[in-house]
C-alpha atoms as an extended CHARMM CRD file, in Angstrom:
* protein
*
       249  EXT
         1         1  MET       CA            -12.2800000000       -4.3340000000       -8.8350000000  PROA      1               0.0000000000
         2         2  LEU       CA             -9.8300000000       -6.0520000000       -6.4420000000  PROA      2               0.0000000000
         3         3  GLU       CA            -11.9030000000       -8.4630000000       -4.3750000000  PROA      3               0.0000000000
         4         4  PHE       CA            -10.6590000000      -10.4800000000       -1.4140000000  PROA      4               0.0000000000
         5         5  SER       CA            -12.9370000000      -12.9540000000        0.2840000000  PROA      5               0.0000000000
         6         6  ASP       CA            -12.7650000000      -15.0730000000        3.4800000000  PROA      6               0.0000000000
         7         7  ILE       CA             -8.9810000000      -14.5650000000        3.9440000000  PROA      7               0.0000000000
         8         8  HSD       CA             -7.5710000000      -16.6230000000        6.7750000000  PROA      8               0.0000000000
         9         9  LYS       CA             -3.9680000000      -16.7910000000        7.9880000000  PROA      9               0.0000000000
        10        10  SER       CA             -2.1880000000      -18.3510000000       10.9020000000  PROA      10              0.0000000000
        11        11  PHE       CA              1.4470000000      -18.4540000000       11.9510000000  PROA      11              0.0000000000
        12        12  LYS       CA              2.0780000000      -21.6390000000       13.8760000000  PROA      12              0.0000000000
        13        13  ASN       CA             -0.8560000000      -21.8010000000       16.2840000000  PROA      13              0.0000000000
        14        14  LYS       CA             -1.6470000000      -18.0480000000       16.2410000000  PROA      14              0.0000000000
        15        15  LYS       CA             -4.5750000000      -16.9020000000       14.1140000000  PROA      15              0.0000000000
        16        16  VAL       CA             -3.6780000000      -13.5860000000       12.4290000000  PROA      16              0.0000000000
        17        17  LEU       CA             -6.5210000000      -13.1660000000        9.9640000000  PROA      17              0.0000000000
        18        18  GLU       CA            -10.0590000000      -14.6600000000       10.2650000000  PROA      18              0.0000000000
        19        19  GLY       CA            -12.4380000000      -14.3250000000        7.3820000000  PROA      19              0.0000000000
        20        20  ILE       CA            -11.4070000000      -10.9830000000        5.9370000000  PROA      20              0.0000000000
        21        21  THR       CA            -13.7370000000      -10.0060000000        3.1000000000  PROA      21              0.0000000000
        22        22  SER       CA            -13.8470000000       -6.6890000000        1.2660000000  PROA      22              0.0000000000
        23        23  LYS       CA            -12.9760000000       -5.0600000000       -2.0830000000  PROA      23              0.0000000000
        24        24  ILE       CA            -11.2470000000       -2.0430000000       -3.6470000000  PROA      24              0.0000000000
        25        25  GLN       CA            -12.8850000000       -0.3340000000       -6.6000000000  PROA      25              0.0000000000
        26        26  PRO       CA            -10.8450000000        1.4160000000       -9.3460000000  PROA      26              0.0000000000
        27        27  GLY       CA            -10.0770000000        4.9480000000       -8.1890000000  PROA      27              0.0000000000
        28        28  GLU       CA            -11.1660000000        4.2450000000       -4.6380000000  PROA      28              0.0000000000
        29        29  PHE       CA             -9.0790000000        5.1380000000       -1.6180000000  PROA      29              0.0000000000
        30        30  VAL       CA             -9.5220000000        2.6210000000        1.2360000000  PROA      30              0.0000000000
        31        31  GLY       CA             -7.9850000000        3.3080000000        4.6350000000  PROA      31              0.0000000000
        32        32  VAL       CA             -7.1150000000        0.5000000000        7.0380000000  PROA      32              0.0000000000
        33        33  VAL       CA             -6.6880000000        1.1570000000       10.7420000000  PROA      33              0.0000000000
        34        34  GLY       CA             -6.1770000000       -0.9790000000       13.7950000000  PROA      34              0.0000000000
        35        35  CYS       CA             -3.8530000000       -1.6540000000       16.7240000000  PROA      35              0.0000000000
        36        36  SER       CA             -0.4730000000       -3.3160000000       16.2290000000  PROA      36              0.0000000000
        37        37  GLY       CA             -0.9640000000       -7.0340000000       15.8020000000  PROA      37              0.0000000000
        38        38  ALA       CA             -4.4370000000       -6.7210000000       14.2560000000  PROA      38              0.0000000000
        39        39  GLY       CA             -3.2800000000       -8.3370000000       10.9790000000  PROA      39              0.0000000000
        40        40  LYS       CA             -3.0040000000       -5.2710000000        8.7960000000  PROA      40              0.0000000000
        41        41  SER       CA              0.4620000000       -5.9090000000        7.4170000000  PROA      41              0.0000000000
        42        42  THR       CA             -0.2930000000       -9.5790000000        6.8580000000  PROA      42              0.0000000000
        43        43  LEU       CA             -3.3800000000       -8.6480000000        4.8400000000  PROA      43              0.0000000000
        44        44  ALA       CA             -1.2260000000       -6.1980000000        2.8300000000  PROA      44              0.0000000000
        45        45  ARG       CA              1.3580000000       -8.8530000000        2.0010000000  PROA      45              0.0000000000
        46        46  ILE       CA             -1.2960000000      -11.3240000000        0.9870000000  PROA      46              0.0000000000
        47        47  LEU       CA             -2.9320000000       -8.8000000000       -1.3770000000  PROA      47              0.0000000000
        48        48  ALA       CA              0.5550000000       -7.9570000000       -2.7430000000  PROA      48              0.0000000000
        49        49  GLY       CA              1.1050000000      -11.6090000000       -3.6370000000  PROA      49              0.0000000000
        50        50  LEU       CA              3.9590000000      -12.0050000000       -1.1280000000  PROA      50              0.0000000000
        51        51  GLU       CA              2.2130000000      -14.1900000000        1.3920000000  PROA      51              0.0000000000
        52        52  SER       CA             -0.0760000000      -17.1650000000        0.9280000000  PROA      52              0.0000000000
        53        53  PRO       CA             -3.3770000000      -17.3180000000        2.8230000000  PROA      53              0.0000000000
        54        54  ASP       CA             -4.4450000000      -20.5260000000        4.5110000000  PROA      54              0.0000000000
        55        55  LYS       CA             -7.9180000000      -20.0010000000        3.1040000000  PROA      55              0.0000000000
        56        56  GLY       CA             -9.7510000000      -17.4900000000        0.8720000000  PROA      56              0.0000000000
        57        57  PHE       CA             -9.0940000000      -15.8980000000       -2.5260000000  PROA      57              0.0000000000
        58        58  VAL       CA             -8.2700000000      -12.6870000000       -4.3290000000  PROA      58              0.0000000000
        59        59  ALA       CA             -9.8750000000      -11.8940000000       -7.7320000000  PROA      59              0.0000000000
        60        60  VAL       CA             -9.3270000000       -8.9440000000      -10.1270000000  PROA      60              0.0000000000
        61        61  ASP       CA            -12.0750000000       -7.4140000000      -12.2390000000  PROA      61              0.0000000000
        62        62  GLY       CA            -14.2340000000      -10.4910000000      -12.0400000000  PROA      62              0.0000000000
        63        63  SER       CA            -11.4830000000      -12.7180000000      -13.4950000000  PROA      63              0.0000000000
        64        64  PRO       CA            -10.7100000000      -16.1680000000      -12.1330000000  PROA      64              0.0000000000
        65        65  LYS       CA             -9.1340000000      -16.2250000000       -8.6640000000  PROA      65              0.0000000000
        66        66  VAL       CA             -5.4760000000      -15.2210000000       -8.3370000000  PROA      66              0.0000000000
        67        67  ALA       CA             -3.4260000000      -18.3230000000       -7.5030000000  PROA      67              0.0000000000
        68        68  LEU       CA             -2.1700000000      -17.4050000000       -4.0500000000  PROA      68              0.0000000000
        69        69  GLY       CA             -0.8220000000      -20.8560000000       -3.3270000000  PROA      69              0.0000000000
        70        70  SER       CA              2.4580000000      -21.8460000000       -1.7610000000  PROA      70              0.0000000000
        71        71  ASN       CA              4.3920000000      -21.2910000000       -4.9820000000  PROA      71              0.0000000000
        72        72  LEU       CA              4.9850000000      -17.5080000000       -4.7830000000  PROA      72              0.0000000000
        73        73  MET       CA              6.9620000000      -17.6090000000       -8.0760000000  PROA      73              0.0000000000
        74        74  SER       CA              4.1990000000      -19.1810000000      -10.2160000000  PROA      74              0.0000000000
        75        75  ASP       CA              3.7230000000      -17.5470000000      -13.5690000000  PROA      75              0.0000000000
        76        76  ASP       CA              0.2420000000      -16.2960000000      -12.6930000000  PROA      76              0.0000000000
        77        77  LEU       CA              1.3660000000      -14.7220000000       -9.4240000000  PROA      77              0.0000000000
        78        78  VAL       CA              4.4200000000      -13.0870000000      -10.9880000000  PROA      78              0.0000000000
        79        79  ALA       CA              2.2160000000      -11.6020000000      -13.6770000000  PROA      79              0.0000000000
        80        80  TYR       CA             -0.1970000000      -10.3300000000      -10.9340000000  PROA      80              0.0000000000
        81        81  ARG       CA              2.6780000000       -8.5920000000       -9.1100000000  PROA      81              0.0000000000
        82        82  ARG       CA              4.0050000000       -7.0720000000      -12.3150000000  PROA      82              0.0000000000
        83        83  SER       CA              0.8580000000       -5.7180000000      -13.9060000000  PROA      83              0.0000000000
        84        84  VAL       CA             -1.9230000000       -5.5240000000      -11.2640000000  PROA      84              0.0000000000
        85        85  ILE       CA             -0.6150000000       -4.7880000000       -7.8450000000  PROA      85              0.0000000000
        86        86  GLY       CA              1.8210000000       -2.2880000000       -6.3960000000  PROA      86              0.0000000000
        87        87  TYR       CA              3.1620000000       -2.5420000000       -2.8860000000  PROA      87              0.0000000000
        88        88  VAL       CA              5.1140000000       -0.2150000000       -0.6190000000  PROA      88              0.0000000000
        89        89  SER       CA              6.1560000000       -1.7310000000        2.6980000000  PROA      89              0.0000000000
        90        90  GLN       CA              7.1290000000       -0.1060000000        6.0190000000  PROA      90              0.0000000000
        91        91  GLU       CA             10.7850000000       -0.8000000000        5.1810000000  PROA      91              0.0000000000
        92        92  VAL       CA             11.9620000000        0.3690000000        1.7080000000  PROA      92              0.0000000000
        93        93  ASN       CA             15.1350000000       -1.3980000000        0.5670000000  PROA      93              0.0000000000
        94        94  LEU       CA             17.4710000000        0.2250000000       -1.9620000000  PROA      94              0.0000000000
        95        95  PHE       CA             20.6710000000       -1.1620000000       -3.4420000000  PROA      95              0.0000000000
        96        96  ALA       CA             23.6770000000        0.5920000000       -1.7930000000  PROA      96              0.0000000000
        97        97  TRP       CA             25.9140000000        0.3850000000       -4.8590000000  PROA      97              0.0000000000
        98        98  MET       CA             23.5470000000        1.9920000000       -7.3280000000  PROA      98              0.0000000000
        99        99  THR       CA             22.2350000000        5.5430000000       -7.7810000000  PROA      99              0.0000000000
       100       100  VAL       CA             18.5610000000        6.0040000000       -7.0520000000  PROA      100             0.0000000000
       101       101  ARG       CA             17.8030000000        6.6510000000      -10.7340000000  PROA      101             0.0000000000
       102       102  GLU       CA             19.6390000000        3.4960000000      -11.8590000000  PROA      102             0.0000000000
       103       103  GLN       CA             17.7420000000        1.1570000000       -9.5830000000  PROA      103             0.0000000000
       104       104  LEU       CA             14.3320000000        2.7750000000       -9.9540000000  PROA      104             0.0000000000
       105       105  LEU       CA             14.5320000000        2.1060000000      -13.6770000000  PROA      105             0.0000000000
       106       106  ILE       CA             15.2610000000       -1.6120000000      -13.2980000000  PROA      106             0.0000000000
       107       107  ALA       CA             11.7980000000       -3.0080000000      -12.7120000000  PROA      107             0.0000000000
       108       108  PRO       CA              9.8100000000       -0.9060000000      -15.2460000000  PROA      108             0.0000000000
       109       109  THR       CA             12.2530000000       -1.3090000000      -18.1200000000  PROA      109             0.0000000000
       110       110  HSD       CA             13.8800000000       -4.6940000000      -17.5730000000  PROA      110             0.0000000000
       111       111  VAL       CA             11.0240000000       -6.5520000000      -15.9150000000  PROA      111             0.0000000000
       112       112  CYS       CA              7.9380000000       -4.9440000000      -17.3760000000  PROA      112             0.0000000000
       113       113  GLY       CA              9.4850000000       -3.8920000000      -20.6570000000  PROA      113             0.0000000000
       114       114  PHE       CA              8.3420000000       -0.2680000000      -20.5370000000  PROA      114             0.0000000000
       115       115  GLU       CA             10.0290000000        2.2200000000      -22.9310000000  PROA      115             0.0000000000
       116       116  LEU       CA             13.0500000000        3.8300000000      -21.2300000000  PROA      116             0.0000000000
       117       117  ASP       CA             12.4180000000        7.4250000000      -22.2990000000  PROA      117             0.0000000000
       118       118  ARG       CA              8.8140000000        7.3020000000      -21.0300000000  PROA      118             0.0000000000
       119       119  VAL       CA              9.8440000000        5.8450000000      -17.7020000000  PROA      119             0.0000000000
       120       120  ASN       CA             12.6200000000        8.4200000000      -17.2900000000  PROA      120             0.0000000000
       121       121  GLN       CA             10.0740000000       11.2040000000      -17.9350000000  PROA      121             0.0000000000
       122       122  GLN       CA              7.5960000000        9.7480000000      -15.4260000000  PROA      122             0.0000000000
       123       123  LEU       CA             10.3850000000        9.3350000000      -12.8960000000  PROA      123             0.0000000000
       124       124  ASP       CA             11.4600000000       12.9930000000      -13.3510000000  PROA      124             0.0000000000
       125       125  ASP       CA              7.8420000000       14.1850000000      -13.0070000000  PROA      125             0.0000000000
       126       126  LEU       CA              7.1530000000       12.2360000000       -9.8420000000  PROA      126             0.0000000000
       127       127  ALA       CA             10.5030000000       13.0740000000       -8.2460000000  PROA      127             0.0000000000
       128       128  THR       CA              9.9040000000       16.7940000000       -8.9980000000  PROA      128             0.0000000000
       129       129  GLN       CA              6.4190000000       16.6860000000       -7.4460000000  PROA      129             0.0000000000
       130       130  LEU       CA              7.7820000000       14.9990000000       -4.3120000000  PROA      130             0.0000000000
       131       131  ASN       CA             10.6610000000       17.4930000000       -4.0150000000  PROA      131             0.0000000000
       132       132  CYS       CA             13.4280000000       14.8550000000       -4.3670000000  PROA      132             0.0000000000
       133       133  HSD       CA             14.5670000000       15.1690000000       -7.9890000000  PROA      133             0.0000000000
       134       134  GLU       CA             17.9960000000       16.5030000000       -7.0170000000  PROA      134             0.0000000000
       135       135  LEU       CA             18.6480000000       13.2040000000       -5.1920000000  PROA      135             0.0000000000
       136       136  LEU       CA             18.1880000000       10.8780000000       -8.1740000000  PROA      136             0.0000000000
       137       137  LEU       CA             21.9600000000       10.6770000000       -8.8700000000  PROA      137             0.0000000000
       138       138  GLU       CA             22.7920000000       10.0200000000       -5.2360000000  PROA      138             0.0000000000
       139       139  ARG       CA             23.2940000000        6.6420000000       -3.6060000000  PROA      139             0.0000000000
       140       140  PRO       CA             21.0270000000        5.5400000000       -0.7140000000  PROA      140             0.0000000000
       141       141  ASN       CA             23.5590000000        6.1080000000        2.0730000000  PROA      141             0.0000000000
       142       142  VAL       CA             23.0200000000        9.8960000000        1.8410000000  PROA      142             0.0000000000
       143       143  LEU       CA             19.2250000000        9.7210000000        1.9640000000  PROA      143             0.0000000000
       144       144  SER       CA             17.0530000000       10.4000000000        4.9680000000  PROA      144             0.0000000000
       145       145  GLY       CA             14.2240000000        8.0550000000        5.9930000000  PROA      145             0.0000000000
       146       146  GLY       CA             11.6480000000       10.3600000000        4.4950000000  PROA      146             0.0000000000
       147       147  GLU       CA             13.5560000000       10.5180000000        1.2160000000  PROA      147             0.0000000000
       148       148  VAL       CA             13.8310000000        6.7030000000        1.0230000000  PROA      148             0.0000000000
       149       149  ARG       CA             10.0910000000        6.4140000000        1.5820000000  PROA      149             0.0000000000
       150       150  ARG       CA              9.3760000000        8.8270000000       -1.2120000000  PROA      150             0.0000000000
       151       151  PHE       CA             11.5280000000        6.8110000000       -3.6000000000  PROA      151             0.0000000000
       152       152  GLY       CA              9.7540000000        3.6090000000       -2.4950000000  PROA      152             0.0000000000
       153       153  LEU       CA              6.4620000000        5.1530000000       -3.4960000000  PROA      153             0.0000000000
       154       154  ILE       CA              7.8740000000        6.3840000000       -6.8400000000  PROA      154             0.0000000000
       155       155  ARG       CA              9.2450000000        2.9150000000       -7.5420000000  PROA      155             0.0000000000
       156       156  ALA       CA              5.8100000000        1.3620000000       -7.0990000000  PROA      156             0.0000000000
       157       157  LEU       CA              4.0350000000        4.0070000000       -9.2210000000  PROA      157             0.0000000000
       158       158  LEU       CA              6.5170000000        3.5170000000      -12.0980000000  PROA      158             0.0000000000
       159       159  LEU       CA              5.0670000000        0.0520000000      -12.6070000000  PROA      159             0.0000000000
       160       160  ASN       CA              1.6370000000        1.6370000000      -13.2900000000  PROA      160             0.0000000000
       161       161  PRO       CA             -0.3020000000       -0.7210000000      -11.0120000000  PROA      161             0.0000000000
       162       162  LYS       CA             -4.0750000000       -0.9510000000      -11.1600000000  PROA      162             0.0000000000
       163       163  TYR       CA             -4.0950000000       -1.1960000000       -7.3680000000  PROA      163             0.0000000000
       164       164  LEU       CA             -1.5980000000        0.0670000000       -4.8460000000  PROA      164             0.0000000000
       165       165  ILE       CA             -1.1390000000       -1.2700000000       -1.2850000000  PROA      165             0.0000000000
       166       166  LEU       CA              0.6440000000        1.0530000000        1.1920000000  PROA      166             0.0000000000
       167       167  ASP       CA              1.8030000000       -0.1740000000        4.5740000000  PROA      167             0.0000000000
       168       168  GLU       CA              2.4800000000        2.7430000000        6.9050000000  PROA      168             0.0000000000
       169       169  VAL       CA              4.4350000000        4.7380000000        4.3090000000  PROA      169             0.0000000000
       170       170  THR       CA              3.8550000000        8.0150000000        6.1720000000  PROA      170             0.0000000000
       171       171  ASN       CA              4.6940000000        6.6430000000        9.6530000000  PROA      171             0.0000000000
       172       172  GLY       CA              7.0440000000        8.9870000000       11.5190000000  PROA      172             0.0000000000
       173       173  LEU       CA              7.1550000000       11.6510000000        8.7960000000  PROA      173             0.0000000000
       174       174  ASP       CA              6.6840000000       15.3370000000        9.4680000000  PROA      174             0.0000000000
       175       175  PRO       CA              3.2140000000       16.8500000000        8.7010000000  PROA      175             0.0000000000
       176       176  GLN       CA              4.3720000000       18.8490000000        5.6660000000  PROA      176             0.0000000000
       177       177  LEU       CA              5.8460000000       15.7290000000        4.0290000000  PROA      177             0.0000000000
       178       178  ILE       CA              2.7040000000       13.7180000000        4.7340000000  PROA      178             0.0000000000
       179       179  VAL       CA              0.6190000000       16.4060000000        3.0540000000  PROA      179             0.0000000000
       180       180  LYS       CA              2.9280000000       16.4400000000        0.0130000000  PROA      180             0.0000000000
       181       181  ILE       CA              2.9720000000       12.6990000000       -0.3810000000  PROA      181             0.0000000000
       182       182  SER       CA             -0.8220000000       12.6090000000       -0.0240000000  PROA      182             0.0000000000
       183       183  GLU       CA             -1.3770000000       15.2760000000       -2.6020000000  PROA      183             0.0000000000
       184       184  VAL       CA              0.8240000000       13.5750000000       -5.2390000000  PROA      184             0.0000000000
       185       185  LEU       CA             -0.6050000000       10.0680000000       -4.4850000000  PROA      185             0.0000000000
       186       186  LEU       CA             -4.2500000000       11.1510000000       -4.6020000000  PROA      186             0.0000000000
       187       187  SER       CA             -3.7480000000       13.1800000000       -7.7850000000  PROA      187             0.0000000000
       188       188  TYR       CA             -2.0190000000       10.2540000000       -9.4790000000  PROA      188             0.0000000000
       189       189  ALA       CA             -4.6850000000        7.8040000000       -8.3250000000  PROA      189             0.0000000000
       190       190  ARG       CA             -7.4840000000        9.9850000000       -9.7060000000  PROA      190             0.0000000000
       191       191  GLU       CA             -5.7740000000       10.4720000000      -13.0440000000  PROA      191             0.0000000000
       192       192  GLN       CA             -5.0260000000        6.7400000000      -13.5000000000  PROA      192             0.0000000000
       193       193  GLN       CA             -8.1630000000        5.4360000000      -11.7990000000  PROA      193             0.0000000000
       194       194  MET       CA             -5.9000000000        3.4280000000       -9.4850000000  PROA      194             0.0000000000
       195       195  GLY       CA             -7.3650000000        1.8470000000       -6.4030000000  PROA      195             0.0000000000
       196       196  VAL       CA             -5.4230000000        2.4350000000       -3.2260000000  PROA      196             0.0000000000
       197       197  MET       CA             -5.4700000000        0.7040000000        0.1110000000  PROA      197             0.0000000000
       198       198  ALA       CA             -3.4690000000        2.5570000000        2.7360000000  PROA      198             0.0000000000
       199       199  ILE       CA             -2.6650000000        1.1710000000        6.1840000000  PROA      199             0.0000000000
       200       200  SER       CA             -1.9870000000        4.1230000000        8.4300000000  PROA      200             0.0000000000
       201       201  HSD       CA             -2.1820000000        5.5300000000       11.9440000000  PROA      201             0.0000000000
       202       202  GLN       CA             -2.6570000000        8.9800000000       10.4520000000  PROA      202             0.0000000000
       203       203  VAL       CA             -6.3270000000        9.0510000000       11.3300000000  PROA      203             0.0000000000
       204       204  ASP       CA             -6.8060000000       12.7340000000       10.4290000000  PROA      204             0.0000000000
       205       205  PHE       CA             -5.4050000000       12.0910000000        6.8810000000  PROA      205             0.0000000000
       206       206  LEU       CA             -7.6900000000        9.0820000000        6.3330000000  PROA      206             0.0000000000
       207       207  ARG       CA            -10.7290000000       10.9380000000        7.6750000000  PROA      207             0.0000000000
       208       208  CYS       CA            -10.2010000000       13.6740000000        5.1270000000  PROA      208             0.0000000000
       209       209  GLU       CA             -9.1140000000       11.6190000000        2.0950000000  PROA      209             0.0000000000
       210       210  ALA       CA            -10.4100000000        7.9920000000        2.3010000000  PROA      210             0.0000000000
       211       211  ASN       CA            -13.6210000000        6.9140000000        0.6060000000  PROA      211             0.0000000000
       212       212  ARG       CA            -13.9710000000        3.9930000000        2.9510000000  PROA      212             0.0000000000
       213       213  ILE       CA            -12.4080000000        2.7330000000        6.2240000000  PROA      213             0.0000000000
       214       214  LEU       CA            -11.7130000000       -0.8260000000        7.4050000000  PROA      214             0.0000000000
       215       215  PHE       CA            -11.0320000000       -1.2730000000       11.0900000000  PROA      215             0.0000000000
       216       216  LEU       CA             -9.2090000000       -4.5390000000       11.9300000000  PROA      216             0.0000000000
       217       217  HSD       CA             -9.3800000000       -5.8800000000       15.3820000000  PROA      217             0.0000000000
       218       218  GLN       CA             -7.8070000000       -9.2720000000       16.3840000000  PROA      218             0.0000000000
       219       219  GLY       CA             -7.7080000000      -10.4500000000       12.7590000000  PROA      219             0.0000000000
       220       220  SER       CA            -11.2450000000       -9.4970000000       11.7390000000  PROA      220             0.0000000000
       221       221  ILE       CA            -12.9200000000       -6.4650000000       10.2040000000  PROA      221             0.0000000000
       222       222  THR       CA            -14.8940000000       -5.2160000000       13.2220000000  PROA      222             0.0000000000
       223       223  GLU       CA            -16.1870000000       -2.0610000000       11.5650000000  PROA      223             0.0000000000
       224       224  GLU       CA            -16.3780000000       -0.8100000000        7.9680000000  PROA      224             0.0000000000
       225       225  GLY       CA            -17.9010000000        2.3140000000        6.5260000000  PROA      225             0.0000000000
       226       226  GLY       CA            -17.2380000000        5.8680000000        5.3270000000  PROA      226             0.0000000000
       227       227  SER       CA            -14.6190000000        8.0040000000        6.7990000000  PROA      227             0.0000000000
       228       228  ASP       CA            -17.1740000000        9.3750000000        9.2470000000  PROA      228             0.0000000000
       229       229  ILE       CA            -16.7240000000        6.2400000000       11.3810000000  PROA      229             0.0000000000
       230       230  LEU       CA            -13.3790000000        7.7820000000       12.4620000000  PROA      230             0.0000000000
       231       231  VAL       CA            -15.4170000000       10.4820000000       14.1360000000  PROA      231             0.0000000000
       232       232  ASN       CA            -18.5420000000        8.5350000000       15.1940000000  PROA      232             0.0000000000
       233       233  PRO       CA            -17.5520000000        4.8800000000       15.6330000000  PROA      233             0.0000000000
       234       234  SER       CA            -20.2780000000        2.2620000000       16.1870000000  PROA      234             0.0000000000
       235       235  SER       CA            -18.0560000000       -0.3740000000       17.8030000000  PROA      235             0.0000000000
       236       236  THR       CA            -16.5270000000       -0.1290000000       21.2470000000  PROA      236             0.0000000000
       237       237  GLU       CA            -13.1900000000       -1.4610000000       19.8240000000  PROA      237             0.0000000000
       238       238  LEU       CA            -12.8560000000        1.3190000000       17.2520000000  PROA      238             0.0000000000
       239       239  GLY       CA            -13.8100000000        3.8920000000       19.8720000000  PROA      239             0.0000000000
       240       240  GLU       CA            -11.1070000000        2.6830000000       22.1530000000  PROA      240             0.0000000000
       241       241  PHE       CA             -8.5730000000        2.6420000000       19.3200000000  PROA      241             0.0000000000
       242       242  LEU       CA             -9.3980000000        6.2520000000       18.3720000000  PROA      242             0.0000000000
       243       243  SER       CA             -9.1070000000        7.3250000000       22.0130000000  PROA      243             0.0000000000
       244       244  TYR       CA             -5.6180000000        5.7940000000       22.1610000000  PROA      244             0.0000000000
       245       245  VAL       CA             -4.6370000000        7.5690000000       18.9240000000  PROA      245             0.0000000000
       246       246  ARG       CA             -5.7880000000       10.9520000000       20.3520000000  PROA      246             0.0000000000
       247       247  ARG       CA             -3.8750000000       10.4160000000       23.5960000000  PROA      247             0.0000000000
       248       248  SER       CA             -0.6680000000        9.4580000000       21.7160000000  PROA      248             0.0000000000
       249       249  ARG       CA             -0.4880000000       12.7500000000       19.8100000000  PROA      249             0.0000000000
C-alpha cells in the first residue's frame, strides 16, 4: 500500500496542498479530479519523489516513511523512484539525438540493471499493444504528441513500478487513442497488481474504470468515494466542477 498522510505544500505564501491524506492499494485504480490550480500536479510530484512536502509523509507497504526531505538525490529517495514509483508527467521529454528504442532502454538496463533481452521483449510487446512499434527506430522529431505520450507511458512501465502516477497523460488525445491506452494500462496493472493514480479531466473514463475517486478543491480533498460520486456528487464543489466539465465538451 502507498500511503500519504497530512501532506502540506506552499510556494512562497500560497498554500497549494493542505492536509492531503489517502492511500493506493496494490492493483487499485484511483482517479483524481479537480479544477486547475487545485494542487493535483503538485501532489503527483510529491508522490513521485520529485517535490518535497512542507509537512506530512509517504510510506510504502507499512515500511518506515519515505525520506521526502530537501535532498531529492538521497539514496533512499533515489531507490524509491527506481523500484517503487513510476511517474508520467504532462510533458514527456525525449532526447532528440537518440532513437526511441535506444533511450527507452537506458533506465531499465543501465539504472535498474534489468536484463537487456527481457526489457527489449517487454518494450516490443507494449509498443505493439499501443500501435507504435514501427516508430521505435525513429527519432522524436517525427513523432506526434500522442505518440510521445505513449512512449512516456511505456518508459514508466519498463521500470516495473509497484505504483504508477499519471498526470493528464490522455489530455487532448482522440477518443480512440484514450481507449487504447486505457485498455493496455488497466490490463498491465491487473496482471502486475500495480496501483495506479491517474489525474485526468476524462471524467467518463474515470467513472467507468476507477475504483475510487479523489476530488481536490483548493488544496484539500473535498470529496472521496467510489466512481459513482462522478454521477451523484455530495459536495457543491464537485457538482459545480462536473457541470463545468459537461459544458466544456
